N, C-alpha and C positions, 0 to 999 in steps of 0.2 A: 455896413458890417464892420465890426471891430477887427483889427489885425491881431492875430494870435498864433501861437505855435504850440505844438504838442512837445512837451519836454519830458524826457525819461526821468522818473523818480525811482524809488526803491521797488515799487510793485506795479505802478501804473503810469500812464501819461496824464499830465495835468495841464490845464489851459492857463495862459498868462497873457496879459496885454504886452504889446511890443513897441519898441521905439523904431525910428526910421532906420533903414538899412542902406548901406552903400552898395549899389548894384555891381560896380567894378570889383570891389573887394570880394563879393560873393562869387563872381566868376573866377577870380584868381584862386580862391579856395577850392572851387570845383575842379580846377586843373589837377589837383592831387588825386582825384578819384579815377580808378581804372575804367569805370563804366562811362566816363566822359570821352567822347570820340571827336571833339572839336567840330570843325565845319564839315558836315557830312550830309549829303542830300538823301532824300527818301529812298531813291532807287538803289543807292549804295548801302543803306542801312538795313533794308529788309532781308537780304541774303544772310546777314549775320545772326538773325533771330530765327532759330531752328525749332525750338520747342515752345509749347504754351507757357507763358510766364517769363520767357527770356526778354530782357529789356536793356536799353542803353539810353544815354542822354547825349544830345547833339545840338549843334547850332545850325539853324536853317534860315534861309533868306526869304522873308515874307514881306511883300510890298516894299522892297528896297531896304528893309531893316533886318539885321541879324537878331534872331530870337532863339530861346532855348526850347527844345522839344523833347518829349519823352516818348520813345518808340517801343512798342510792346507787341509781341505775338500772342494772340489769344484765340483759342478755338479755331486754329488754322488760318486766321486772318491777321493782317498787320494793322495795328491801330497807332495813330500818331496824335499826341496831345501837346498842344502848345502851352507852355508854362507861362501863364499871365503874370504881369507885374503890377502891383497896386501903386498909387501915387507915392506912397511912403517907401516903396522899394521891396515890398514883401512879395513872395511868390505864391501863386494860388493855382489850384486845380481841384476839381470836384467839390468846390465850396469850402475848402480849407486853405488856410494861409500859413506859410512857413518862412522862417528867416533865411534858410538856405535850401538848395536842392538836396543837400545831404540829409537835412531834417525831413524833407518831403519823402525822399526815398526810404529812409529808415523807418518812418511811421508806417507807410504802406507795405513795406517788405516784412516788418516784424509783426504787424497787426493783421495782415492779410485783408485789409480794408480795400474794397474796389475803388479804382480811380474814377469811376463814373457809374451812373445809374442805368444807362442804356444798355451797355454791353457787359457790365460786371467784370471789367478787366482787373486782374490781380497780378501784382509783381511777385515773381518767384526766384529768378536767377539773373544777376547782372552779367552782361557780356562785356568782358574786358577789352579795352582798346589795344592792350599790349601784352597780355598774358595769353599765349597761344598753346594749342595742343598739337601733337604729331598729326592728328587727323586734319588739321588746318593747312598742312603743308604737303606738297609734293617735292621731294628732294632728289636732285639729279646729279650732274657731273661735278667733279672736283675742279674748283677754280684756282686754288693755290694751297700750299702746305708749308707750315713753318715748323720751328722746333717744338712748339707746344700745342699747336692747333691746326685745324684744316678748315678751309672755306669752300662751301659747295653752293651751287646754284639751286635755288628753290623757287617755287611758285605758290602764292597764296590762293587756295582753292576758292575762297569767297569772291575774290576780285580778278584773279588771273594775273596779278602783278608779279613780276620777277623780283626776287629778293636774294640777298647774300646770307647764307646760314653759316655762322661760325661755331665750331664745336671743338672741345679739347680732344687731343689724340687719344688720351687714355681715359677710359670711363672710370667713374668712381662715385660712390654714394655722396649726395649733397646733403649736408646737415641742415636742420631747420634754421640755424643761425646764418648759414651761407645763403639759403633761399631768401631770408628776410633782407640780407644785404643786397642781393641781386634785385629784389623788388624795389628797394629804396633807390638803387641806382637807376632803375627803369623810370621811376617817378621823376627823377631829375633829367634824364636823357630825353624823355619824350617832350620836354619843354623846348628843346633846341630846334628851331626852325630857321634855317638860313641856306641860301643857294650854294654856299661854299662849305657847308658842313654836312657830312653824310647823315641821312635821316635814320634815327632809331625807330624800328617798327615794333619790336617786342622780344619777349623771352619765351622759350619753350622749356618747361621743367618736368615733362612727362617721364623722361628717361633717367638713368643714373647720372648722366652728365648734362648740365644745362646747355641750351643752344641760344645764341644771340642772333636775332633777326634784324638785318640792316638793309637799307636801300641798296639796290644793285647798281653798281657803276660799271657800265659796259666796257670801258677802257682799262679797267683793273688798276693795279697799283701804279703809282706815278713812276717809281723806279723802273719797273718793267717797261712802261710806255716810253720812258726816256731812252732806255737801252736799245729798244727796238726802232724808235723813230728819231732819235736825237740828232743824227747827222742832217736830217732834212728840216729841222726846226730853226727858225730865224731868231735873232736876238730879241725882237719885240714879243715873240711868242713865249720865250723863256721868262721875260720880265712879266708878262701877263700871268704866267703860272705863279710867280712870286707874289704878284699883286692879289690874286685870288686867295692864296693861302693866308696872306696878311689880313684880308677882309674877314675870312673865316675865323682867324685867331682873335681879331679885334672884337668880333661878336661874342666869342666864348669868354674873352676877358670881361666884356660888359655883363656877362651872366655869372661872373665870379667863378668861372670854371678854369682849372689848371689842367692843361692837356697832358703833360709829363712825358709823352713819347712822340713828340712832333716829328723829330728827325729819326732816321733809321738807327742812329747810334748817338746817344746822349752821354757825353763823357763826364760832365760835371754834375753828378747827382749827390747833392748833399741835402739842401732844403728846396722843396718844390714851391714855385711861385710863378707869376706871370713873367717875371724877369728870367727865370730859368727856361721858360718857354721861348723867350726871345733869343737866348743863347742857342737853343735847339733850332730855332728858325734860321739862324745864321748857317748852321750845318745844312739845313734844307736848301738854302740858297746855293751853297757849294755843290750839293748833289745835283741840283737842277742845271747849273751852268757847266758841270762836268758831264752832263748827259747821262746821269745815272751811275756815276763813279762811286767807289767805296771809300768813305772818309776814313782817315787814319789807317789805310789799308796795310801798311807795312809794320804796324805796331800791334802788340797785344793790349788787351784792355787796361791792365794796371800800368803798363808802360805809357800808354796814351794819357791816362789820368795824371800820372806824375809829370810828364812833359808839359801838358797843358797848364797844370797848376803852377808850373815854373815859367810860364810865359810863352810857350810854343804856340804858334798859330799856323794853320794850313795856308799855303799860298793860294791866291785866287786862281781858278781854272783858266786855261788859255781862252782868249777872246771874251772874257768877262768885262763888261764896260767898267771903266774906273770908278764911275759914280756908284755902281752896284757893289764893287769891291770895297769901297769906302763904307757903305751901309753895312756890309757883312762884318767888317772890322768893328764897327760900332756895336753890333750885336754881341761881339766877343770881348767887350770890355770886362776886365777883371772885377771891377766894382759894379755890382748889379744896378746900383742907383744911376750909373752913367749910361746904361743901355737905353735905347729908345723904346717908347711905347709902341704897341701895335697900331694905334691910331696914327702916330706920326710916320710909321713905316708905310702904312697903306697910302697916306696922303703923298708921301715922297714918290712912291712907285706910280701913282696916278699921274703925277707931274712928269715923271720920266717917260711914261707911255705916250703922253701927249706930244712928245718930240718926234715920234716915229710916224 
């Protein structure tokens, strides 16, 4: 069978012969689509499909190999179609071949062509991996409140997973442009998978004010934890906290992500870069070893910016190891080019921990 795809023209789909395809590139392109749920088993996928025609794409482990599957609810039953790959890298199902999963989905969704001859399964509505509705959530107690927003404990009804729900304190209509910006941010955030980075789960845009759904971290904010438990924490535990944060930032740096708000207070905001994040990381180190202290506590914002710009630096907290104090000072070099990378910071802290 020739490899071919259906390509949208002005009024119809037309067939054309295809060249070989890079399967890895096709998978990376699929990451952009909200209906791709990553590695999800059948048992977890089925509760997400509530109405006939609901569908999602996932990775499933078959005979020790990760393969793509298209899961659909149809006539009250759940059907799972493994997306086969030809020797040339093309994707096939139902006797048709496509260059990408997007092409496959677009063809069946727009043309209402059944995926198979046996059950006549038709795709109707994609189930987003990260765009949720209020009906998907049970929202409970308040976990924390800041100047601009509140964080509440939530539960995903589909899985029972506890989540953190962030919402602005003041409701307001969200413009289409703002919604698009949020969705674009979601496409980026859902790529980040690292043990030291809080996992993004999704957005809820049903109400007048959008909600951000994040992984629930039971111990809460680091500052609150430090203030509550700081006196009982040993130096190697504090170094481990610094190490974990460095690994998380090293990962974000490798993903070309600038955090911009790593520390509780970032005094030198001019141009954002990974080097400005390193400065903020130095403030974070100070906060950790001061057991949740308030940096620049006796200064107003403009005063702190002026003093820091003219060479002022906070003194190391009591009992901060000299080697860590030296690293903190390196993070606060005036010339950003002289500040260490997160990779070198993480490596240094690993070597420091090995001593304890």
